[in-house]
Wavefront OBJ file of the C-alpha trace (Angstrom):
o trace
v 253.981 -7.737 9.270
v 253.085 -4.948 11.860
v 255.443 -1.618 11.330
v 256.430 -0.024 14.577
v 257.785 4.050 14.472
v 261.017 4.146 16.396
v 262.111 7.711 17.093
v 265.322 8.202 18.253
v 266.475 5.007 16.152
v 269.528 5.307 14.447
v 271.559 4.406 16.561
v 272.031 3.522 20.379
v 269.126 1.756 22.689
v 266.847 2.553 19.556
v 268.854 0.918 16.796
v 269.222 -2.076 18.706
v 265.167 -2.106 19.223
v 264.963 -1.790 15.240
v 267.111 -4.379 14.722
v 265.004 -7.031 17.156
v 261.589 -5.852 15.190
v 263.247 -5.892 12.097
v 263.880 -9.261 12.791
v 260.663 -10.410 13.578
v 259.546 -9.805 10.466
v 258.488 -6.236 11.148
v 258.665 -3.062 9.150
v 260.574 -0.330 11.504
v 260.360 3.657 10.907
v 263.211 5.240 11.952
v 263.149 8.345 13.108
v 265.955 10.712 13.805
v 267.479 14.577 13.448
v 270.830 12.951 11.773
v 270.181 11.995 8.477
v 273.674 9.945 8.116
v 272.841 8.612 11.202
v 269.513 7.497 9.125
v 271.128 6.308 6.375
v 274.171 3.957 7.911
v 271.212 2.692 10.109
v 269.233 1.512 7.226
v 272.303 0.425 5.628
v 272.468 -2.116 8.266
v 269.305 -3.386 8.332
v 268.599 -3.771 4.844
v 272.434 -6.063 4.719
v 270.364 -8.322 8.059
v 267.238 -8.564 5.601
v 265.069 -5.797 7.478
v 262.177 -3.872 6.562
v 262.904 0.158 6.906
v 261.729 3.503 6.716
v 263.295 6.506 7.877
v 262.773 9.918 8.184
v 264.097 13.006 9.687
v 262.482 14.680 12.624
v 262.617 16.589 14.984
v 260.631 15.699 18.032
v 260.053 18.829 19.676
v 257.891 20.131 16.234
v 254.720 19.406 16.271
v 253.870 20.065 13.044
v 255.996 17.914 12.255
v 255.612 14.789 13.807
v 252.316 14.632 12.546
v 253.496 15.072 9.227
v 255.216 11.874 9.636
v 252.389 9.828 11.116
v 250.306 10.782 9.045
v 253.015 10.108 5.809
v 253.666 6.536 6.847
v 250.879 4.205 5.140
v 250.125 1.865 7.785
v 251.717 1.952 12.281
v 250.957 -0.086 14.670
v 253.486 0.545 17.702
v 255.572 3.341 18.409
v 258.382 3.860 20.333
v 259.579 6.807 22.131
v 262.926 6.497 22.782
v 264.872 9.703 21.094
v 266.181 11.554 24.491
v 268.148 14.240 25.443
v 270.890 14.109 28.735
v 273.698 15.512 30.080
v 275.693 15.655 33.573
v 275.569 19.003 34.832
v 274.976 19.703 38.595
v 271.142 21.532 39.434
v 273.109 24.412 41.057
v 275.041 24.890 37.374
v 272.274 23.888 34.855
v 270.922 26.575 32.846
v 267.447 26.715 32.526
v 268.014 26.639 28.409
v 269.885 22.984 29.330
v 266.954 22.031 31.329
v 264.164 22.873 29.020
v 265.640 21.327 26.287
v 265.817 18.047 27.375
v 261.973 17.944 28.833
v 261.416 18.884 25.339
v 263.570 16.002 23.525
v 262.319 13.284 25.981
v 258.290 14.556 27.718
v 257.157 16.994 24.950
v 258.288 14.561 22.208
v 256.609 11.820 23.618
v 253.533 13.249 23.797
v 253.612 14.396 20.817
v 254.031 10.972 18.847
v 252.091 9.479 21.633
v 249.103 12.104 20.596
v 249.256 11.772 17.105
v 249.070 7.875 16.579
v 246.331 7.577 19.125
v 244.243 10.254 17.735
v 245.266 7.656 14.456
v 244.575 4.520 15.511
v 241.324 5.672 17.448
v 240.087 7.033 14.367
v 240.791 4.539 12.289
v 239.013 1.655 14.562
v 242.649 -0.355 15.474
v 244.440 -1.414 18.178
v 248.045 -0.175 18.609
v 250.601 -0.069 21.499
v 253.413 1.962 22.600
v 256.445 2.070 24.290
v 258.322 4.722 26.911
v 261.761 4.673 27.236
v 262.515 5.651 30.652
v 265.183 5.244 33.094
v 265.641 4.101 36.640
v 266.427 7.705 38.151
v 263.117 8.598 37.582
v 261.821 7.034 40.970
v 265.306 6.568 42.656
v 266.500 10.417 41.866
v 270.092 10.546 41.159
v 272.843 13.578 41.374
v 274.150 15.983 37.898
v 270.540 14.366 35.806
v 267.804 15.951 37.916
v 266.812 17.579 34.224
v 266.397 13.371 32.524
v 265.226 12.194 35.636
v 262.424 15.547 35.824
v 261.773 14.199 32.210
v 261.415 10.275 33.022
v 259.763 10.519 36.142
v 256.782 13.008 33.515
v 257.136 10.010 30.660
v 256.616 7.254 33.617
v 252.939 9.641 35.098
v 252.408 10.898 31.615
v 252.388 6.469 30.087
v 250.449 5.469 33.480
v 247.930 7.659 32.561
v 247.456 7.050 28.641
v 247.013 3.514 29.396
v 244.363 4.145 31.182
v 242.739 6.816 28.738
v 243.329 4.467 25.858
v 242.787 1.005 27.289
v 239.070 0.892 26.168
v 240.189 1.627 22.424
v 242.741 -1.443 22.751
v 245.726 0.638 22.950
v 248.097 -0.088 25.298
v 250.804 1.868 26.599
v 253.768 0.408 28.477
v 256.948 2.198 30.051
v 260.689 0.333 29.927
v 263.358 1.388 32.715
v 266.879 0.090 30.785
v 269.899 -0.120 32.645
v 273.221 0.953 31.487
v 274.868 0.760 27.643
v 278.095 1.816 26.731
v 277.999 3.419 23.530
v 280.459 5.529 22.666
v 278.633 8.765 23.291
v 278.094 6.935 27.294
v 281.294 5.975 27.713
v 282.842 9.422 26.526
v 280.177 11.358 28.663
v 280.475 8.738 31.603
v 283.097 6.435 31.932
v 285.916 8.815 31.499
v 288.586 8.121 34.152
v 290.447 4.801 34.374
v 287.756 3.615 37.291
v 284.227 5.163 36.352
v 283.337 1.682 34.869
v 284.658 -0.589 37.856
v 282.830 1.835 40.041
v 279.455 1.597 38.089
v 279.675 -1.801 37.760
v 280.058 -3.222 41.160
v 276.391 -1.051 41.718
v 275.267 -3.915 38.945
v 273.997 -6.986 41.188
v 273.951 -8.558 37.619
v 277.748 -7.819 37.220
v 277.566 -6.363 33.519
v 276.735 -3.387 31.879
v 273.513 -3.974 29.470
v 273.571 -4.897 25.183
v 271.248 -3.643 23.049
v 270.027 -6.691 22.746
v 269.699 -7.602 25.844
v 266.828 -4.123 26.276
v 265.441 -4.815 22.928
v 264.526 -8.449 23.806
v 262.732 -6.848 26.861
v 261.553 -4.610 24.327
v 260.326 -6.795 22.011
v 258.498 -8.850 24.154
v 256.393 -5.780 25.547
v 255.759 -4.855 22.445
v 254.568 -8.470 21.409
v 250.811 -10.564 21.677
v 252.623 -12.076 24.756
v 251.815 -9.128 27.063
v 248.369 -7.716 25.000
v 247.051 -7.944 28.645
v 249.945 -5.653 29.845
v 249.380 -2.044 29.768
v 250.393 0.946 32.563
v 253.591 -0.945 33.730
v 256.559 -0.443 33.577
v 259.760 -2.300 33.759
v 263.122 -2.624 34.888
v 265.761 -4.074 32.046
v 269.156 -2.819 34.568
v 270.443 -5.575 35.951
v 269.481 -4.593 39.890
v 271.050 -1.495 39.576
v 267.765 0.107 41.187
v 267.112 -2.246 43.832
v 269.728 -0.201 45.839
v 272.841 -0.354 47.495
v 274.477 -1.901 50.577
v 274.707 0.442 53.967
v 277.735 -0.890 54.653
v 281.250 -0.560 52.792
v 283.312 -3.513 51.580
v 280.833 -5.857 50.028
v 279.050 -9.087 51.177
v 279.568 -8.682 55.258
v 281.541 -12.182 56.751
v 278.464 -14.045 58.711
v 279.595 -13.762 62.946
v 281.248 -16.721 64.110
v 278.792 -19.621 65.777
v 278.111 -18.637 69.911
v 276.533 -21.964 71.228
v 273.849 -22.778 73.572
v 274.885 -22.903 77.078
v 273.471 -25.741 79.153
v 270.658 -25.260 81.067
v 272.169 -24.866 84.723
v 275.433 -23.424 83.648
v 277.397 -20.716 82.648
v 279.879 -19.490 80.659
l 1 2 3 4 5 6 7 8 9 10 11 12 13 14 15 16 17 18 19 20 21 22 23 24 25 26 27 28 29 30 31 32 33 34 35 36 37 38 39 40 41 42 43 44 45 46 47 48 49 50 51 52 53 54 55 56 57 58 59 60 61 62 63 64 65 66 67 68 69 70 71 72 73 74 75 76 77 78 79 80 81 82 83 84 85 86 87 88 89 90 91 92 93 94 95 96 97 98 99 100 101 102 103 104 105 106 107 108 109 110 111 112 113 114 115 116 117 118 119 120 121 122 123 124 125 126 127 128 129 130 131 132 133 134 135 136 137 138 139 140 141 142 143 144 145 146 147 148 149 150 151 152 153 154 155 156 157 158 159 160 161 162 163 164 165 166 167 168 169 170 171 172 173 174 175 176 177 178 179 180 181 182 183 184 185 186 187 188 189 190 191 192 193 194 195 196 197 198 199 200 201 202 203 204 205 206 207 208 209 210 211 212 213 214 215 216 217 218 219 220 221 222 223 224 225 226 227 228 229 230 231 232 233 234 235 236 237 238 239 240 241 242 243 244 245 246 247 248 249 250 251 252 253 254 255 256 257 258 259 260 261 262 263 264 265 266 267
């Protein structure tokens, strides 16, 4: 049994990954700022027979992050899932809003990754890390430039430390999930009646993601089947990041067939 720390692990994608790892027999350590959400998540995992510990943690606090990784008896892996985001045009975005998202997503990833790497290297043990990013880190997207900037930096960070820590047996990969319609996400993004249909039309597989869709890929990347994979960025988004048609109306009808004229004749 391995032990995995999951930041932002009490709800949404983080909790889905926790369910997958706990179901595989691993010990999951959930970290979140909200004690009530942690207690609820721990109860759900316990009811499923999972082994779980919880810590109240603000990933922006260097001392608190270091203390967590010192307190857990053994840590084999880390999922950097804690993130902040909200929709806002850049011209209306405050500096504090921009800074807050970067501090949670990027700084939190740095602090937790560094704390675990220091411990693993000191103990002479291998480990694995998975950073949850977003496909708009490379495609861009309106109204989330703050989050896109943080996620793009997380991709670069993932590749850089994969190169640094590979000689120590520490693998680092990134996963860009598709849209999971959690209560908070639906309230903030799919507020009007047509929003769900418009967003779904942009997904080649034709549906939104469920937490298990993302958790299965995360479990794969954290497991032994990908023991030779590091510095990679995977998208599990139903094809959403592949782009859209250059024309309207979906699939174009095929043009009528024109038969070739026989030699020496005219139409």
